[in-house]
C-alpha beads as a LAMMPS data file, in Angstrom:
LAMMPS data file: protein, C-alpha beads

180 atoms
179 bonds

1 atom types
1 bond types

-500.0 500.0 xlo xhi
-500.0 500.0 ylo yhi
-500.0 500.0 zlo zhi

Masses

1 110.0

Atoms # bond

1 1 1 -198.135 38.805 32.738
2 1 1 -198.315 35.138 33.722
3 1 1 -201.834 35.793 35.051
4 1 1 -203.313 36.953 32.065
5 1 1 -202.066 33.968 30.077
6 1 1 -198.569 35.128 28.791
7 1 1 -195.595 32.957 28.709
8 1 1 -192.707 33.864 30.660
9 1 1 -189.205 32.658 30.215
10 1 1 -188.018 33.623 26.555
11 1 1 -187.166 37.220 27.670
12 1 1 -188.990 38.535 24.528
13 1 1 -192.196 40.657 24.018
14 1 1 -193.857 41.233 20.664
15 1 1 -195.942 43.967 20.159
16 1 1 -198.497 44.010 17.470
17 1 1 -201.073 46.559 16.005
18 1 1 -203.636 46.407 13.266
19 1 1 -201.549 45.925 10.214
20 1 1 -200.291 42.527 12.114
21 1 1 -202.051 39.500 10.465
22 1 1 -202.621 37.161 13.106
23 1 1 -202.912 34.003 10.594
24 1 1 -199.400 35.060 9.465
25 1 1 -198.044 35.496 12.953
26 1 1 -199.294 31.965 13.875
27 1 1 -197.861 30.652 10.429
28 1 1 -194.514 32.303 11.190
29 1 1 -194.273 30.732 14.796
30 1 1 -195.413 27.315 13.739
31 1 1 -192.513 27.256 10.924
32 1 1 -189.989 28.368 13.545
33 1 1 -190.948 25.826 15.885
34 1 1 -191.052 23.079 13.351
35 1 1 -187.377 23.896 12.737
36 1 1 -186.678 24.073 16.534
37 1 1 -188.306 20.498 17.004
38 1 1 -185.858 17.789 17.935
39 1 1 -188.057 15.140 15.984
40 1 1 -188.053 12.684 18.528
41 1 1 -191.715 12.364 19.347
42 1 1 -194.127 11.811 16.371
43 1 1 -196.997 14.152 17.508
44 1 1 -194.536 17.295 17.540
45 1 1 -192.480 16.406 14.596
46 1 1 -195.345 15.482 12.183
47 1 1 -198.089 17.760 13.732
48 1 1 -195.909 20.768 13.198
49 1 1 -195.174 19.913 9.540
50 1 1 -198.876 19.568 8.795
51 1 1 -200.031 22.767 10.812
52 1 1 -197.156 24.499 9.159
53 1 1 -198.771 23.367 5.683
54 1 1 -202.253 24.149 6.535
55 1 1 -201.137 27.711 7.724
56 1 1 -199.162 28.258 4.396
57 1 1 -202.436 27.355 2.290
58 1 1 -204.599 29.596 4.345
59 1 1 -201.897 32.672 3.840
60 1 1 -201.769 31.673 0.313
61 1 1 -205.463 31.559 -0.064
62 1 1 -205.487 27.884 -1.182
63 1 1 -207.083 26.521 1.979
64 1 1 -209.627 23.865 1.619
65 1 1 -212.962 23.305 3.313
66 1 1 -212.337 21.554 6.591
67 1 1 -208.819 23.025 7.068
68 1 1 -209.640 24.879 10.097
69 1 1 -211.006 21.859 11.842
70 1 1 -208.105 19.905 10.964
71 1 1 -205.768 22.669 12.025
72 1 1 -207.636 22.809 15.720
73 1 1 -207.428 18.997 15.740
74 1 1 -203.836 18.780 14.971
75 1 1 -202.989 21.549 17.534
76 1 1 -204.864 20.029 20.366
77 1 1 -203.097 16.663 19.429
78 1 1 -199.671 18.183 19.368
79 1 1 -200.234 19.913 22.763
80 1 1 -201.517 16.902 24.688
81 1 1 -199.280 14.206 23.051
82 1 1 -195.970 15.800 22.776
83 1 1 -193.141 14.693 25.026
84 1 1 -191.455 18.005 26.074
85 1 1 -192.346 21.662 26.749
86 1 1 -191.642 22.881 23.279
87 1 1 -194.072 20.320 21.861
88 1 1 -196.921 20.912 24.404
89 1 1 -196.477 24.643 23.945
90 1 1 -195.892 24.899 20.402
91 1 1 -199.667 24.995 19.309
92 1 1 -200.428 27.908 21.617
93 1 1 -200.140 30.565 18.820
94 1 1 -202.376 28.701 16.647
95 1 1 -204.820 27.895 19.330
96 1 1 -205.010 31.519 20.733
97 1 1 -205.300 33.099 17.308
98 1 1 -207.928 30.697 16.455
99 1 1 -209.931 31.758 19.620
100 1 1 -209.483 35.406 19.524
101 1 1 -208.901 36.323 16.010
102 1 1 -211.501 33.829 14.312
103 1 1 -212.780 36.362 11.905
104 1 1 -209.401 36.947 10.468
105 1 1 -208.953 33.061 9.538
106 1 1 -212.626 33.038 8.244
107 1 1 -211.570 36.286 5.963
108 1 1 -208.522 34.288 4.944
109 1 1 -210.540 31.214 4.010
110 1 1 -213.963 32.234 2.753
111 1 1 -213.206 35.686 1.394
112 1 1 -209.507 35.092 0.166
113 1 1 -208.950 38.415 1.959
114 1 1 -206.012 39.405 4.459
115 1 1 -207.778 42.133 6.876
116 1 1 -204.235 43.436 7.711
117 1 1 -203.042 43.129 4.183
118 1 1 -200.104 41.230 5.044
119 1 1 -200.640 37.926 3.064
120 1 1 -199.490 38.923 -0.359
121 1 1 -201.655 36.263 -2.101
122 1 1 -204.815 37.733 -0.599
123 1 1 -203.977 41.492 -1.436
124 1 1 -204.847 43.544 -4.627
125 1 1 -203.900 47.076 -5.139
126 1 1 -205.856 49.577 -7.279
127 1 1 -205.450 53.335 -8.035
128 1 1 -208.172 55.493 -7.195
129 1 1 -208.470 57.870 -10.335
130 1 1 -210.084 60.714 -7.995
131 1 1 -206.780 60.859 -5.863
132 1 1 -204.071 60.248 -8.560
133 1 1 -202.431 63.347 -9.874
134 1 1 -200.012 61.386 -12.222
135 1 1 -196.872 62.232 -10.347
136 1 1 -195.511 58.728 -11.879
137 1 1 -193.737 58.067 -8.630
138 1 1 -195.769 54.517 -8.463
139 1 1 -194.747 53.555 -11.907
140 1 1 -191.231 54.579 -11.634
141 1 1 -190.783 52.403 -8.648
142 1 1 -193.012 49.257 -9.537
143 1 1 -190.626 46.477 -9.800
144 1 1 -192.827 44.379 -12.083
145 1 1 -194.013 47.124 -14.491
146 1 1 -197.592 46.750 -13.664
147 1 1 -198.287 50.409 -13.470
148 1 1 -198.975 52.319 -16.589
149 1 1 -200.149 55.977 -17.227
150 1 1 -198.887 59.176 -18.635
151 1 1 -197.616 62.152 -16.471
152 1 1 -200.383 64.162 -14.915
153 1 1 -202.961 61.580 -15.644
154 1 1 -204.641 58.957 -13.279
155 1 1 -202.624 55.759 -13.789
156 1 1 -203.615 51.992 -13.566
157 1 1 -202.537 48.890 -12.154
158 1 1 -202.274 45.731 -14.454
159 1 1 -203.590 42.983 -12.140
160 1 1 -201.734 40.261 -14.217
161 1 1 -198.588 41.797 -13.895
162 1 1 -198.964 43.150 -10.266
163 1 1 -197.083 40.924 -7.623
164 1 1 -198.748 42.773 -4.606
165 1 1 -195.359 43.872 -3.353
166 1 1 -196.967 47.099 -1.860
167 1 1 -194.288 49.204 -2.867
168 1 1 -196.874 51.642 -4.845
169 1 1 -199.118 51.760 -1.706
170 1 1 -195.985 52.794 0.519
171 1 1 -194.728 55.235 -1.901
172 1 1 -197.873 57.149 -2.918
173 1 1 -198.079 60.602 -1.136
174 1 1 -201.526 61.146 -2.329
175 1 1 -203.212 58.007 -0.977
176 1 1 -204.324 57.018 -4.412
177 1 1 -203.322 53.590 -4.145
178 1 1 -205.911 51.413 -2.444
179 1 1 -205.116 48.044 -0.719
180 1 1 -208.132 45.781 -1.076

Bonds

1 1 1 2
2 1 2 3
3 1 3 4
4 1 4 5
5 1 5 6
6 1 6 7
7 1 7 8
8 1 8 9
9 1 9 10
10 1 10 11
11 1 11 12
12 1 12 13
13 1 13 14
14 1 14 15
15 1 15 16
16 1 16 17
17 1 17 18
18 1 18 19
19 1 19 20
20 1 20 21
21 1 21 22
22 1 22 23
23 1 23 24
24 1 24 25
25 1 25 26
26 1 26 27
27 1 27 28
28 1 28 29
29 1 29 30
30 1 30 31
31 1 31 32
32 1 32 33
33 1 33 34
34 1 34 35
35 1 35 36
36 1 36 37
37 1 37 38
38 1 38 39
39 1 39 40
40 1 40 41
41 1 41 42
42 1 42 43
43 1 43 44
44 1 44 45
45 1 45 46
46 1 46 47
47 1 47 48
48 1 48 49
49 1 49 50
50 1 50 51
51 1 51 52
52 1 52 53
53 1 53 54
54 1 54 55
55 1 55 56
56 1 56 57
57 1 57 58
58 1 58 59
59 1 59 60
60 1 60 61
61 1 61 62
62 1 62 63
63 1 63 64
64 1 64 65
65 1 65 66
66 1 66 67
67 1 67 68
68 1 68 69
69 1 69 70
70 1 70 71
71 1 71 72
72 1 72 73
73 1 73 74
74 1 74 75
75 1 75 76
76 1 76 77
77 1 77 78
78 1 78 79
79 1 79 80
80 1 80 81
81 1 81 82
82 1 82 83
83 1 83 84
84 1 84 85
85 1 85 86
86 1 86 87
87 1 87 88
88 1 88 89
89 1 89 90
90 1 90 91
91 1 91 92
92 1 92 93
93 1 93 94
94 1 94 95
95 1 95 96
96 1 96 97
97 1 97 98
98 1 98 99
99 1 99 100
100 1 100 101
101 1 101 102
102 1 102 103
103 1 103 104
104 1 104 105
105 1 105 106
106 1 106 107
107 1 107 108
108 1 108 109
109 1 109 110
110 1 110 111
111 1 111 112
112 1 112 113
113 1 113 114
114 1 114 115
115 1 115 116
116 1 116 117
117 1 117 118
118 1 118 119
119 1 119 120
120 1 120 121
121 1 121 122
122 1 122 123
123 1 123 124
124 1 124 125
125 1 125 126
126 1 126 127
127 1 127 128
128 1 128 129
129 1 129 130
130 1 130 131
131 1 131 132
132 1 132 133
133 1 133 134
134 1 134 135
135 1 135 136
136 1 136 137
137 1 137 138
138 1 138 139
139 1 139 140
140 1 140 141
141 1 141 142
142 1 142 143
143 1 143 144
144 1 144 145
145 1 145 146
146 1 146 147
147 1 147 148
148 1 148 149
149 1 149 150
150 1 150 151
151 1 151 152
152 1 152 153
153 1 153 154
154 1 154 155
155 1 155 156
156 1 156 157
157 1 157 158
158 1 158 159
159 1 159 160
160 1 160 161
161 1 161 162
162 1 162 163
163 1 163 164
164 1 164 165
165 1 165 166
166 1 166 167
167 1 167 168
168 1 168 169
169 1 169 170
170 1 170 171
171 1 171 172
172 1 172 173
173 1 173 174
174 1 174 175
175 1 175 176
176 1 176 177
177 1 177 178
178 1 178 179
179 1 179 180
């Protein structure tokens, strides 16, 4: 595994598929490592804080032009200027995902869309009236009361009320709820 670029030593392995958002994956690890940092060296301590904020902004759909370049610059600085192994390897998830999943970052920033459907702020749900048979299962289980309709008639999602929790998508047996 080391020969193909994997870091060994933690005893863990993560398996991902097309439903894994690589930007959110990087955000999760940077937040974890930010909390694990001892804080002794400035590049690691401050760099991880700023990297975390940029990744939060990207996942929330509030990233600004230039954030991706700043994220890369911060990651490279943390990697080269940190004093310990944690600091020098902390940017790896960011740099690797930026290299191999650049299209996902672009979709988050430019299109305000999460291809994996994991970043709630970048996901919307709608009901396809052709597939909805009005079973009411989605409406009954919607925690925000965003779904309306009568039994045996197609339902509608009120985007103002919808929190993008995805319960309707998960519970629909007729593939009538579409995730965009």
